[in-house]
Backbone as ProteinMPNN parsed JSONL, in Angstrom:
{"seq_chain_A": "MTSTSIVFYEKPGCATNRLQKQLLRSAGLQLEVRNLLSEPWTSERLRSFFGERPVVEWFNRSAPAIKYGELDPAQLTASQALEMMLANPILIRRPLIRYGSQYMAGFDLVKLCTHLPTQGDLPEPDAELESCAVGQGSIGCLAAGSQ", "coords_chain_A": {"N_chain_A": [[4.183, 21.15, 7.356], [1.811, 19.518, 5.413], [-1.607, 18.236, 5.469], [-1.442, 15.807, 4.178], [1.181, 15.127, 4.265], [4.162, 13.445, 5.053], [6.927, 12.77, 7.223], [9.859, 11.45, 6.131], [12.488, 9.566, 6.862], [15.504, 8.786, 5.485], [18.27, 6.896, 4.067], [20.325, 8.658, 2.124], [20.67, 7.936, -1.323], [20.023, 5.262, -1.163], [18.672, 2.633, -2.895], [16.363, 1.158, -2.296], [14.99, 2.832, -0.483], [14.418, 4.855, -2.309], [12.56, 3.59, -4.021], [10.522, 3.117, -2.154], [9.739, 5.744, -1.534], [8.744, 6.53, -4.042], [6.513, 4.856, -4.231], [4.913, 5.776, -2.085], [4.486, 8.429, -2.898], [3.045, 7.947, -5.226], [0.662, 7.259, -4.17], [-0.444, 9.601, -3.485], [0.701, 10.993, -1.395], [2.573, 13.56, 0.2], [5.971, 14.034, 0.721], [8.265, 14.87, 3.239], [11.433, 14.727, 3.076], [14.153, 13.506, 4.887], [17.574, 13.211, 5.958], [18.478, 10.363, 7.443], [20.934, 9.641, 8.514], [22.276, 11.967, 9.245], [20.624, 13.327, 10.929], [19.939, 15.046, 13.973], [19.645, 13.063, 16.331], [18.094, 12.085, 19.434], [17.986, 9.868, 22.228], [15.325, 9.662, 23.138], [13.76, 10.751, 21.025], [14.395, 8.994, 18.903], [13.605, 6.528, 19.965], [10.821, 6.669, 19.924], [9.985, 5.817, 17.409], [9.992, 3.061, 17.366], [8.038, 1.856, 18.903], [6.259, -0.844, 20.285], [7.808, -2.846, 19.343], [10.172, -5.578, 19.407], [13.589, -5.201, 20.474], [15.455, -6.303, 18.659], [14.212, -5.9, 16.193], [14.564, -3.258, 15.677], [16.742, -2.712, 14.209], [18.712, -2.191, 11.239], [18.925, -4.706, 9.117], [20.709, -4.966, 7.057], [22.925, -3.515, 7.708], [26.443, -3.31, 7.798], [27.805, -4.282, 10.197], [25.915, -5.951, 11.338], [25.138, -7.632, 9.256], [27.521, -9.009, 8.761], [27.917, -10.358, 11.105], [29.174, -9.118, 13.281], [27.792, -7.807, 15.213], [25.18, -8.597, 17.374], [21.975, -7.938, 17.565], [20.025, -9.149, 19.154], [21.121, -9.557, 21.584], [21.099, -7.205, 22.973], [20.041, -4.597, 25.222], [17.319, -2.207, 25.324], [18.317, 0.377, 25.924], [21.059, 0.038, 25.398], [20.939, -0.539, 22.662], [19.883, 1.875, 21.606], [21.948, 3.635, 22.303], [24.039, 2.622, 20.715], [22.941, 3.066, 18.172], [22.745, 5.852, 18.103], [25.424, 6.5, 18.031], [26.166, 5.273, 15.666], [24.385, 5.686, 13.119], [23.789, 4.135, 10.822], [22.946, 1.725, 11.683], [20.273, 1.909, 12.256], [17.021, 0.817, 11.583], [15.37, 1.365, 8.531], [12.94, 2.83, 6.314], [12.478, 5.556, 8.637], [9.393, 6.756, 9.63], [7.202, 9.45, 10.076], [4.026, 10.605, 10.793], [2.028, 13.013, 11.806], [1.009, 12.057, 14.932], [1.791, 9.489, 14.587], [4.264, 7.021, 14.419], [6.763, 5.071, 12.83], [9.007, 2.376, 12.121], [10.74, 1.02, 9.457], [9.273, -0.382, 6.462], [6.188, -1.017, 6.298], [3.554, -2.101, 4.638], [0.867, -2.711, 5.366], [0.521, -1.417, 7.849], [1.057, 1.183, 7.008], [-1.085, 1.661, 5.209], [-3.144, 1.617, 7.032], [-2.646, 3.761, 8.755], [-1.902, 6.088, 7.323], [-2.994, 8.888, 5.335], [-3.821, 7.976, 2.55], [-4.638, 8.514, -0.885], [-6.464, 6.472, -1.809], [-5.684, 2.974, -2.043], [-2.36, 1.844, -1.266], [-0.274, 0.879, -3.911], [0.543, -2.518, -4.838], [3.844, -3.485, -4.328], [6.503, -4.063, -6.725], [8.805, -5.196, -5.924], [10.795, -6.386, -3.143], [10.446, -4.351, -0.412], [11.653, -3.854, 1.986], [14.216, -4.668, 2.445], [17.655, -3.812, 1.792], [18.452, -2.775, -1.436], [20.416, -3.017, -4.328], [20.276, -1.359, -7.101], [20.284, -1.147, -10.721], [22.135, 1.516, -11.929], [21.917, 2.861, -9.573], [23.033, 4.077, -6.394], [22.838, 2.418, -4.234], [22.57, 0.621, -1.07], [24.85, -0.232, 0.241], [26.903, 1.312, -0.492], [29.547, 3.771, -0.528], [29.925, 5.448, 2.558], [28.167, 4.002, 4.068], [29.234, 2.58, 6.067]], "CA_chain_A": [[3.715, 19.86, 6.879], [0.393, 19.536, 5.065], [-2.359, 17.112, 6.036], [-1.061, 14.559, 3.531], [2.641, 15.088, 4.24], [4.803, 12.652, 6.088], [8.371, 12.913, 7.319], [10.455, 10.189, 5.694], [13.926, 9.569, 7.143], [16.124, 7.829, 4.594], [19.704, 6.977, 3.795], [20.434, 9.143, 0.748], [21.296, 7.021, -2.269], [19.528, 3.895, -1.006], [17.732, 2.302, -3.962], [15.095, 0.713, -1.714], [14.296, 4.029, -0.003], [13.912, 5.55, -3.494], [11.34, 2.886, -4.429], [9.507, 3.36, -1.12], [9.246, 7.112, -1.727], [7.919, 6.531, -5.261], [5.255, 4.194, -3.897], [4.124, 6.69, -1.25], [4.062, 9.577, -3.723], [2.026, 7.484, -6.172], [-0.595, 7.165, -3.419], [-0.913, 10.953, -3.203], [1.324, 11.559, -0.195], [3.694, 14.479, 0.05], [7.022, 13.616, 1.634], [9.324, 15.741, 3.711], [12.508, 13.749, 3.15], [15.289, 13.901, 5.725], [18.705, 12.292, 6.006], [18.5, 9.625, 8.7], [22.302, 9.537, 9.026], [22.764, 13.24, 9.781], [19.608, 13.893, 11.818], [20.425, 15.139, 15.359], [18.796, 12.196, 17.147], [18.257, 11.842, 20.863], [17.404, 8.551, 22.552], [13.869, 9.775, 23.262], [13.177, 10.925, 19.688], [14.58, 7.769, 18.128], [12.822, 5.453, 20.602], [9.4, 6.786, 19.579], [9.701, 5.151, 16.136], [10.005, 1.607, 17.485], [6.833, 1.39, 19.576], [6.347, -2.062, 21.102], [8.626, -3.861, 18.652], [11.356, -6.063, 20.128], [14.825, -4.483, 20.132], [16.083, -6.887, 17.46], [13.539, -5.358, 15.017], [14.906, -1.847, 15.527], [17.999, -2.627, 13.484], [18.854, -2.376, 9.801], [19.538, -6.023, 8.915], [21.762, -4.869, 6.041], [24.089, -2.774, 8.208], [27.593, -4.213, 7.748], [28.113, -4.927, 11.476], [24.924, -7.01, 11.562], [25.22, -8.552, 8.114], [28.73, -9.826, 8.86], [27.965, -11.032, 12.391], [29.96, -8.417, 14.294], [26.855, -7.302, 16.207], [23.955, -9.391, 17.496], [20.976, -7.103, 18.227], [19.23, -9.936, 20.101], [21.816, -9.553, 22.872], [21.142, -5.836, 23.478], [18.892, -3.969, 25.88], [16.85, -1.034, 24.591], [19.233, 1.504, 26.113], [22.291, -0.269, 24.662], [20.637, -0.401, 21.237], [19.778, 3.298, 21.286], [23.289, 4.211, 22.406], [24.775, 2.207, 19.514], [22.352, 3.726, 17.005], [23.127, 7.263, 18.129], [26.834, 6.553, 17.643], [26.333, 4.737, 14.314], [23.012, 5.668, 12.596], [23.557, 3.139, 9.772], [22.324, 0.581, 12.345], [18.839, 2.16, 12.431], [16.118, 0.299, 10.555], [14.78, 2.454, 7.781], [12.894, 4.227, 6.694], [11.685, 5.987, 9.779], [8.289, 7.537, 9.08], [6.352, 10.128, 11.067], [2.863, 11.325, 10.286], [1.314, 13.472, 12.992], [1.45, 11.339, 16.135], [2.127, 8.12, 14.188], [5.681, 6.786, 14.181], [7.046, 3.689, 12.468], [10.335, 2.035, 11.604], [10.581, 0.011, 8.429], [8.252, -0.106, 5.456], [5.128, -1.995, 6.504], [2.426, -1.622, 3.839], [-0.391, -2.827, 6.101], [0.483, -0.325, 8.817], [0.965, 2.433, 6.26], [-2.459, 1.81, 4.71], [-4.006, 1.839, 8.188], [-2.38, 5.015, 9.463], [-1.621, 7.25, 6.492], [-4.145, 9.321, 4.537], [-3.568, 7.774, 1.127], [-5.77, 8.766, -1.78], [-6.634, 5.142, -2.365], [-4.742, 2.015, -1.478], [-0.999, 1.819, -1.784], [-0.149, -0.214, -4.873], [1.43, -3.623, -4.486], [5.176, -3.239, -4.884], [7.071, -5.07, -7.609], [10.015, -5.734, -5.311], [10.897, -6.372, -1.687], [10.679, -2.963, -0.034], [12.131, -3.783, 3.36], [15.654, -4.926, 2.488], [18.45, -2.933, 0.941], [18.619, -3.257, -2.802], [21.358, -2.294, -5.165], [19.678, -1.425, -8.429], [21.075, -0.63, -11.825], [22.177, 2.959, -11.972], [21.708, 3.454, -8.257], [24.176, 4.002, -5.497], [22.634, 1.245, -3.386], [22.688, 0.834, 0.366], [26.154, -0.599, 0.788], [27.912, 2.136, -1.129], [30.362, 4.602, 0.355], [29.185, 6.157, 3.579], [27.262, 3.133, 4.812], [29.984, 1.907, 7.138]], "C_chain_A": [[2.22, 19.956, 6.585], [-0.291, 18.305, 5.631], [-2.024, 15.781, 5.376], [0.457, 14.416, 3.434], [3.166, 14.237, 5.377], [6.3, 12.941, 6.073], [8.959, 11.526, 7.082], [11.959, 10.299, 5.892], [14.566, 8.436, 6.359], [17.642, 7.901, 4.678], [19.816, 7.443, 2.349], [21.2, 8.149, -0.135], [20.816, 5.593, -2.167], [18.451, 3.631, -2.058], [16.372, 1.882, -3.404], [14.315, 1.895, -1.17], [13.709, 4.81, -1.181], [12.608, 4.912, -3.962], [10.202, 3.117, -3.439], [8.896, 4.751, -1.29], [8.355, 7.193, -2.961], [6.542, 5.937, -4.977], [4.351, 5.116, -3.078], [3.622, 7.886, -2.059], [2.972, 9.174, -4.707], [0.662, 7.345, -5.502], [-1.094, 8.549, -2.992], [-0.315, 11.596, -1.971], [2.45, 12.511, -0.572], [4.715, 14.12, 1.116], [7.938, 14.781, 1.979], [10.485, 14.795, 4.005], [13.675, 14.311, 3.952], [16.34, 12.803, 5.725], [18.767, 11.641, 7.386], [19.892, 9.643, 9.346], [22.817, 10.83, 9.64], [21.766, 13.937, 10.699], [20.172, 13.951, 13.242], [19.515, 14.367, 16.329], [19.118, 12.314, 18.633], [17.654, 10.465, 21.109], [15.889, 8.607, 22.559], [13.207, 9.897, 21.889], [13.254, 9.635, 18.885], [13.696, 6.647, 18.667], [11.353, 5.474, 20.17], [9.035, 6.059, 18.284], [9.525, 3.64, 16.276], [8.805, 1.029, 18.216], [7.081, 0.184, 20.457], [7.18, -3.158, 20.45], [9.776, -4.322, 19.541], [12.606, -5.346, 19.619], [15.45, -5.01, 18.849], [15.472, -6.324, 16.174], [13.806, -3.874, 14.8], [16.059, -1.657, 14.549], [17.85, -2.849, 11.987], [19.615, -3.688, 9.591], [20.675, -6.001, 7.896], [22.967, -4.05, 6.489], [25.272, -3.736, 8.259], [27.877, -4.947, 9.068], [27.152, -6.076, 11.775], [25.044, -8.08, 10.478], [26.406, -9.513, 8.238], [28.955, -10.415, 10.249], [28.802, -10.376, 13.468], [29.093, -7.913, 15.446], [25.606, -8.17, 16.192], [22.925, -8.565, 18.265], [20.144, -7.844, 19.269], [19.853, -9.926, 21.5], [21.792, -8.186, 23.56], [19.869, -5.445, 24.211], [18.476, -2.77, 25.038], [17.831, 0.126, 24.734], [20.563, 1.262, 25.408], [22.085, -0.073, 23.162], [20.584, 1.067, 20.833], [21.139, 3.976, 21.321], [24.115, 3.874, 21.158], [24.258, 2.917, 18.267], [22.696, 5.209, 16.951], [24.569, 7.438, 17.673], [27.045, 6.14, 16.183], [24.945, 4.595, 13.66], [22.754, 4.67, 11.47], [22.883, 1.893, 10.364], [20.803, 0.699, 12.432], [18.048, 1.58, 11.257], [15.474, 1.477, 9.838], [13.772, 1.933, 6.772], [12.245, 4.405, 8.055], [10.635, 6.926, 9.201], [7.498, 8.143, 10.233], [5.241, 10.847, 10.331], [2.045, 11.735, 11.495], [1.863, 12.782, 14.225], [1.788, 9.874, 15.849], [3.61, 8.028, 13.86], [5.87, 5.326, 13.787], [8.464, 3.562, 11.937], [10.154, 0.891, 10.621], [9.41, 0.357, 7.53], [7.219, -1.216, 5.492], [3.874, -1.494, 5.797], [1.093, -1.681, 4.582], [-0.522, -1.669, 7.083], [0.359, 1.022, 8.112], [-0.452, 2.679, 5.762], [-3.427, 2.121, 5.844], [-3.868, 3.253, 8.741], [-2.179, 6.25, 8.606], [-2.806, 7.589, 5.599], [-3.886, 9.202, 3.041], [-4.83, 8.096, 0.338], [-6.041, 7.467, -2.531], [-5.604, 4.228, -1.736], [-3.351, 2.205, -2.06], [-0.904, 0.662, -2.76], [0.761, -1.312, -4.343], [2.793, -3.362, -5.107], [5.619, -4.396, -5.784], [8.245, -5.784, -6.969], [9.886, -5.708, -3.801], [11.256, -4.946, -1.278], [11.166, -2.809, 1.397], [13.636, -4.005, 3.444], [16.378, -3.965, 1.562], [18.635, -3.576, -0.422], [19.649, -2.404, -3.509], [20.859, -2.446, -6.583], [20.605, -0.876, -9.485], [20.997, 0.885, -11.804], [21.942, 3.62, -10.638], [22.96, 3.281, -7.424], [24.066, 2.759, -4.624], [22.938, 1.535, -1.932], [24.05, 0.536, 0.936], [27.271, 0.188, 0.129], [28.662, 2.959, -0.095], [29.478, 5.351, 1.336], [28.292, 5.275, 4.395], [27.956, 2.428, 5.955], [29.775, 2.581, 8.465]], "O_chain_A": [[1.451, 20.426, 7.423], [0.36, 17.433, 6.206], [-2.294, 14.727, 5.952], [0.955, 13.659, 2.602], [2.681, 14.302, 6.507], [6.864, 13.308, 5.042], [8.598, 10.558, 7.752], [12.631, 11.038, 5.173], [14.219, 7.269, 6.54], [18.217, 8.818, 5.264], [19.443, 6.706, 1.436], [22.231, 7.604, 0.259], [21.17, 4.772, -3.013], [17.437, 4.328, -2.102], [15.338, 2.217, -3.982], [13.102, 1.97, -1.365], [12.617, 5.368, -1.066], [11.65, 5.622, -4.268], [9.052, 3.291, -3.84], [7.679, 4.914, -1.2], [7.318, 7.856, -2.93], [5.527, 6.462, -5.433], [3.156, 5.219, -3.355], [2.472, 8.302, -1.917], [2.074, 9.965, -4.995], [-0.369, 7.317, -6.175], [-2.053, 8.657, -2.228], [-0.784, 12.651, -1.541], [3.18, 12.287, -1.539], [4.364, 13.925, 2.279], [8.328, 15.568, 1.116], [10.519, 14.144, 5.049], [14.123, 15.435, 3.728], [16.038, 11.627, 5.52], [19.074, 12.302, 8.378], [20.013, 9.659, 10.571], [23.716, 10.79, 10.481], [22.043, 15.029, 11.194], [20.82, 12.999, 13.679], [18.716, 14.963, 17.052], [20.248, 12.601, 19.028], [16.895, 9.959, 20.282], [15.232, 7.702, 22.045], [12.211, 9.227, 21.616], [12.275, 9.235, 18.255], [13.103, 5.899, 17.89], [10.718, 4.425, 20.064], [7.868, 5.717, 18.09], [8.962, 3.003, 15.385], [8.575, -0.179, 18.154], [7.999, 0.181, 21.278], [7.243, -4.277, 20.959], [10.296, -3.543, 20.339], [12.662, -4.934, 18.46], [15.929, -4.223, 18.032], [16.157, -6.274, 15.152], [13.318, -3.297, 13.829], [16.315, -0.535, 14.111], [16.982, -3.594, 11.532], [20.814, -3.764, 9.859], [21.507, -6.908, 7.87], [23.929, -3.905, 5.736], [25.12, -4.869, 8.718], [28.166, -6.143, 9.04], [27.54, -7.064, 12.399], [25.05, -9.277, 10.763], [26.309, -10.683, 7.867], [30.041, -10.913, 10.548], [29.115, -11.011, 14.475], [29.601, -7.626, 16.53], [25.041, -8.445, 15.133], [22.989, -8.494, 19.492], [19.61, -7.215, 20.183], [19.186, -10.251, 22.482], [22.398, -8.021, 24.619], [18.773, -5.894, 23.876], [19.206, -2.363, 24.135], [18.141, 0.791, 23.745], [21.143, 2.204, 24.867], [22.941, 0.484, 22.475], [21.175, 1.457, 19.826], [21.446, 4.8, 20.46], [24.805, 4.735, 20.613], [25.041, 3.32, 17.407], [22.913, 5.759, 15.872], [24.896, 8.418, 17.003], [27.986, 6.599, 15.537], [24.387, 3.498, 13.648], [21.593, 4.379, 11.182], [22.311, 1.092, 9.624], [20.117, -0.298, 12.657], [18.368, 1.824, 10.094], [15.084, 2.462, 10.464], [13.76, 0.751, 6.427], [11.554, 3.517, 8.554], [10.948, 7.789, 8.381], [7.168, 7.475, 11.214], [5.477, 11.592, 9.38], [1.431, 10.888, 12.143], [3.048, 12.906, 14.534], [2.044, 9.106, 16.776], [4.146, 8.851, 13.118], [5.216, 4.441, 14.34], [9.036, 4.503, 11.385], [9.486, -0.097, 10.928], [8.65, 1.283, 7.811], [7.353, -2.229, 4.805], [3.206, -0.58, 6.28], [0.271, -0.777, 4.434], [-1.563, -1.014, 7.138], [-0.368, 1.901, 8.573], [-0.964, 3.792, 5.882], [-4.424, 2.813, 5.636], [-4.855, 3.868, 9.146], [-2.277, 7.365, 9.117], [-3.535, 6.701, 5.158], [-3.747, 10.209, 2.347], [-5.946, 7.963, 0.841], [-5.862, 7.391, -3.746], [-4.746, 4.678, -0.976], [-3.187, 2.665, -3.19], [-1.401, -0.427, -2.474], [1.633, -1.068, -3.508], [2.882, -3.049, -6.294], [5.178, -5.535, -5.632], [8.641, -6.859, -7.418], [8.978, -5.084, -3.252], [12.254, -4.396, -1.743], [11.089, -1.715, 1.956], [14.27, -3.578, 4.409], [15.778, -3.381, 0.659], [18.936, -4.764, -0.536], [19.724, -1.194, -3.291], [20.991, -3.505, -7.197], [21.597, -0.217, -9.175], [19.917, 1.461, -11.676], [21.782, 4.839, -10.579], [23.822, 2.452, -7.714], [25.07, 2.121, -4.311], [23.502, 2.579, -1.604], [24.377, 1.011, 2.024], [28.437, -0.206, 0.177], [28.408, 2.83, 1.103], [28.403, 5.831, 0.975], [27.691, 5.755, 5.356], [27.303, 1.739, 6.74], [30.33, 2.145, 9.473]]}, "name": "protein", "num_of_chains": 1, "seq": "MTSTSIVFYEKPGCATNRLQKQLLRSAGLQLEVRNLLSEPWTSERLRSFFGERPVVEWFNRSAPAIKYGELDPAQLTASQALEMMLANPILIRRPLIRYGSQYMAGFDLVKLCTHLPTQGDLPEPDAELESCAVGQGSIGCLAAGSQ"}
């Protein structure tokens, strides 16, 4: 990893993750892109991305189980949440981003500008970059494999 490289854990085919990567690359960052769904996670490794956030914010709001009310993250302890995410990684909020000792879950432009070595400010996005989007010509986040 170079000094301007970050590890970006994504769901392959997600249109929103694609836009997020374009935005980061346009700011001069090099990305080491990894598949969030096939990464060999442990509770300890995954936990480091969530910091002090409440458990409910660890989850992908567009995951089918959450979107359709089958799972209420507000009712889970941290250990229960991690156990569920290890069993079903589609539940993990994405992207997960690691730069050196900095870890974050979700795409927070303010935090990114504060912690990442951009060659200038990150541009303002044209679209919502935190929710799953299904764009024209893209696979989208709710396509096959997201269950």
